N, C-alpha and C positions, 0 to 999 in steps of 0.2 A: 073741778077738772083731773081729779084721782081715784072716785069709784068705780068699782063695775060695772055703774049705769051710763057713764060715760066711754068706758069701752068699748061695749057692747056697739051703741052706735050711736060715734063723734057727728054723727050728721046730724043728724036732729036737735042735736044741741047748736049745733053753729048754725043753725035756721032759726032757732029761738033767740040767740044771740044777736041776730041781724037786726031783731027788733029797736036794738042801742043806736044801727048805724053798723060802717065798716067796723068801728071799734066797742069794746065791751067789757064789762069788768067782771073779773075771775078768782077764783083762787086754786092757784099750783097744788098747795096741800095747805090744811088746816093750818086758818090766822095768816096764809102767805098769799095777801092780793095781790093782782096785778092786774095789768090793762093784756086785751086781747084784741089781736089785728085781724077781721073775718075779712076788709073786705081787699081785693086786688092790687087797686091802684092805689088805695092806704099802705099797703106791705112795700111796693116798689117805692113810694114818698119816705120811707124810715130806714130803710135798707139802703138809699143811696143818700144818704143825709146823716154822715159821721160825725160833722163836727156838733149837728144837736143829739143825733143817739147813739150815743159811743156804749163799747164792747166791758168795757171795764167798772165788775162789779163791788169796787170795794166799796165804797160810800154805804150799798145797798143794805152790806154784807156786816154791816155795822151795830143796825137792831135786830138780825137774826141770830136764834139761839144755835147753838152747835150741834145740835140733835136735828136740825132744819131736814126730813126728807130730801127733800129737791136741794138742796143745799151743795153736796159733792156735785150737781148737774151744771149748778149756774155759777159756782163762788170762783172769783177771780184764779186764773192760772196765768205764769206768763206766757200764754202761746197763743201762736196767731189768730186763735179764735178773739180771744178773752180781751186781746190791745187794739190799739188806736194809733194812728201817725204813723212814726218813721219808728215807732218802737213794732207797730204791726205790720209793716215795709221788711224789714230786717229780720223778721221771724219769718214771715212767709215769703221769703226769699228760699231760705232755706230748705225750706218745703217744698215749693216747686222746681227747683233745681236736684232735689232729693228724689223726687217724684218724675222729674224728664228722665233719670237714667234708669228706669225699668224698662227693661222692652217690650214692648206688650205682645208679639209673637211671641217669645220665650212665656213669657203669663201665660196667653193663652191655652199654650201646651201643659203647661206645671195645672191648669184650670181639669183641662182634658182629663187627663193623670186621675188626680185627685175623684174627679166626679165617679169616674172609673173604677177608683178602688171603692169609693163610696159607696154605691151602686150596685156591686157586687157582696156585698156584706145581707143584702135587701133579698137582692133580686129573687133569688132560689125559694124566699117562703110566698112569696103571692100579697105579701100587706105589708105597710110600713107607718113611718111618724117622718113624713119627709121634714119636717119642724123639727124634732130631732137627731134623726140620722141620718139630717141630708145638710135642710138649709143652714144649721147652725154652727155643723162640725165643718162644714167648706172652707165661709169664708176665714172659720178661728187656721185651718191647718195651712190656707194658703198665705194668710197675713204675717204667720209664726215664722214663716217659712221667709216671707221678705225682708221680716225686721229680727234676719237670724236670732231665731229665741229657742231657747233650749226649753226640754219637755218640764221640767220643776217648774221653769220660770214661767213657760206658758199657762199654766194650771188656778196658780193664783191670779194670772191678769184673764182668763176667764171670771174666777168668780170674784173678783173685786168690778168686772167692766158687769158685769149681769146684773150684780146687786146695786148699782149704781143707776141705772136705769130705770129699774124694778121701784127703786126710791122703797127699799125693805130692807133695813137695818143698815143703810143705808153709809153711816160715817164709819163700823166699822171696813164697809166694803172699798170704802176709800182708802182707809189705812192697808189694807193688804191690795191695795191697785200700786198705793204709793211704793210702797216693798217692793213688791213685783218690778218693776219700771227701775226703782233702784239699784235694784240687784242685774237688774239687765244693761242696762247702762257702765255699772262698773266690771262686767264678764267685759266689754264689749272697748272697753280702756285697754287692757288686760289685751284680748283676744281680736283684733280689729279684723271685718272679711266684706265679703262684696255687698252689703243689707243697709234698709233704708235708716235703721240708727246709729250704725257704723258713717254713710255719709252724711248724717245730723251733722255729728262728731267732725268730720273733717271740712267740713265748711267753710267757705273763706269768710261768714261774717262770725263766724270764733264761738260759738254757744256753747254760754258755760254746763256745764254737766248738770243742773238742775232744769236752766234751759230744754235740754235734749229729752230731759224725761219729760218736759211738758207738753212736748211737742210728739212722740210719742203717746200719751197717754190720748192724745189730742185724734191723731191718725189712725188708729189703735178701735178708738171706740167710733170713729167712723168708719170705721171698713171692717166692724165684725157685725155690731150688731143692727147699726141697720141694713145692711150690706144683706146681712140674713135677714130681713125681713122685704127686703126687696125680693129676694127670692121666692120666698117661701108668698107672700102675696104677689106675685107673677104667676104663678104655679097653681094658686084658686080662683085667679080669676078666668084660668087657661083651661081646667078641670069643669069650672061652674059655670059661666058665663055664652049662654045662646052664640054671643058674636065670635066668639074663638073657640069653644071648645070645640064641636062640629067632627069630623076623623084625621084626626091628629095625628096619626098616621099617612093622613092622603098624599105627601110630599113638602109643600110648605108649612112650613109653622109661623103660624103668627108669631110668634114672641116676640119680635121688638115691639108690635104693635100691641100688643098685652104691654110692656113695658110700659111704650107710653101715656097707655091709660092709669096705670097701677100712679104711675112719679106724675099725676093731675088727680087720681081722686082718695091715691091711698097710698101717700108718700110715707117711705116709713120712718122719718124725719116729721111726725104733723106736726107737732108747734112745738119751734124752736127760734134759733135766728133774732136771742134775745139782747133788746139793745134797754139805755135806762141813760135818761133825757136829764142832761147838764143843767139842765131850770126850769119851772115848769113850764108849761105847754100848750099852747093856743093847742090842739091841733083838730080836725074840722068837728067845730064844735064842745069838742073833749076835757077838760082840762087832766094833764097828763101830768102828776106832784114830778118834782123833781129826784131822780134818784131810785123811784117805785119800777120795776122793771113792765117790759113792754113789749111782749112776745107778740110773733108773727106765728101767725097757726098756716100751715103752708100749706094745709089741704082744707083749709075752712076757704083762704085767701082764693085758692084753683078753683074752689068750684064756687065763688062768687054772682053769681045770677043775674051780675048787672053788668059779664064778662061778652064780650058782642056777639062770642061764635061758641059753642059745644065743639068746636072736630076737633079731637084728640090727637087720632094716628100722627105720627109723622111732626105734630106739631111740639116745639121744645120749649113751648113759650113760659113753661109754669115752672113754680118755684120751688119744687122738690130741692134746690141743691143752693138755694139762697136765692141773691143777687148784690148787686152790690161788691164795694169792696174787701168783702169773705166772700164770694163765693165759696164754693166749692172746690179747692184744688185738685181734686182729684174724682172728680165725674167721669172723665173718662175710662179710668181703669173700674169703678167700680157699675158701670156700664159693661162693660166687659164683663168682668168676673157671671152678671148673675146672669147677662145673655149665655156664657157658654153652659154656666151651670144648668141652665134650662132646657138649655138644647140637648147635652150629653145628655140626662136623664129624659128624653121625650122619646129621644133616639134610640135607647137601651128599653125604655119599659111602654111605646105606643099606645095599648089598650090600656091602660090605663086607669081608673077613678077614682072620683072622692065615694070614699068609706061611710058617710055618712054625711047626710043635705048641707048645703051649704052652712045652713044659717041655724045651723045648730053648732055651726062650731065657732070655739072659745077664746075675746081677745082680753091679752095681758091688760091690767089696769095700768094707768101711768099716764101724768098729764102730756108728756113728750112724747111717746113713742107711737106707735102703730106695728104691735104682734101678734100674731095667735099663737096662743099652747101648743098646740097637734094641729096638724093637717093629714090625718089621716088617707091610706090609699090600698085599692087594690087593685090588683093585676093577672092576669096569666102567670103562674112561681116558673121561672126560666133556669134551668140547671146551667150550673155556676161548670164554666172547661174545668179541667182537673189540673190544678196550678195552679191557678189565678190567686192573686193578691184579695182573701180574703179578710175584714176586720173582727177582731172579735179576740176576748179575753187573753186566751194564748196566742197569738202576733198581732198585738197591738204594735208593735214593731211595722209592721205591715207598711210602712211608713215613714220608719226608724229605727237602721239599720242595728243600730247600738242592741236595740233589745228584742230582736225578731227573730223567730223561730223557721222566720223563712227569707227571701228573697224582697228588699225594701225597691218603691217606686222610682227611680232615676226620674231624675229633677234634671230642664233643661237650667240653661241659667238662665237669670231674670235682670239682668242686665245689659243696659249699651256699652259694642266693644269701646269703649274709650281709653287713651291714656292713662285717666285716670283709675282707670277701672277696674278689677281682677273679677273676672268671672267665673262663677260657681260652676266646679265640675260636676261633671251627666253626672257620676260616682257616687259625688256626695249623695248620703242620705235624707235627706227632709226633717222638720223637726214638727214636733203639734205637741199640744197639750194632752195625750196618754192617756191619763186617769180621767181624764173629765170625760172625755170620748169614749170611753169604756162603757161607763155609769151610764151615757148617754143610750145605746146599739142594747146593753139592756131595760133600760126604760126605767133605769133610778133618778 
């Protein structure tokens, strides 16, 4: 599950694995065996049985070398994804309560402005790569603002997060990520604000700094890399599938329908929700060894031929957000960001087309994600109005007033007006990992 062949056509692999039934033996990396659940009912059974299938990976880790490429994605961390029982409930409460303080209307406005700023950087060229210039940049800009993350730390978060998802030099990437988050938490201890990091610190469950770090890593990981893939995969579908493409300038854009389809067939995290049996388990005729990873193929289970219906539009019974006690707590925010990002782009460039045939698009290798390397498009060039905010090396601070040669994009507060929360002033400059974004804009 780690080579380019799997990345190019995972559906073929899932079909092959179904010869073994709803569960099949796989390798996540060379010498890293696991069981992949490709059956929908079997996946639900595993996800809804936390007493048998736990999230704590520490026993498994004892036999794994430190340089294992999938270890940073699978290792135990004291976060709400990798814990069970009362510990999980405590950490989950801090996360869900902090997420609830995000004002969704303000978030929508922030995504719209961020999208417009990014689009202004390429709309005058008549061509763009929507992965590097849009889908990758937008979630990073939004989430770094949500977490109160300054540019220097944001750069390192980008480097570390991308590295562990791609499983390339993952040990180094994990070290970079850990130090970046440590620096962010230390900053917020000194200078708390109206942001997710500060809210986690102030929560009544009294998280330690180490626990705050790991919740931030989990939320940033779930909110940037997968969000980028959801946006890019949704755009690919809208631009390439006759059911959705049509005349995108015709008025009613089927963005929500396209996202439903993507979440069923190409979920941004294709294989994850990893668990470890607490004992040897005979499951559907397959012996699952104690402490050996059982990985849910969210994509494989969603496309299980045994499902009674293939109706996906408006159907939210997919497993893209997982299920059971560890179901994604931020799915509403994630879907909102993707929907608004796609709508803003299609509104701005309604005549946009893929610049290459869809079957020539390249997918990034890796056992866990479903991620395009690029999404080249062409469109009639649109002149940028004088004075518009155009991201470039010379105006990197177009969304960071401290470095800008021009005005910054105003940011609406992203928090609810409560007695406990102080709104971010609309004149405050948002933050983002600008060194990395400048490189992406220039194709480096």
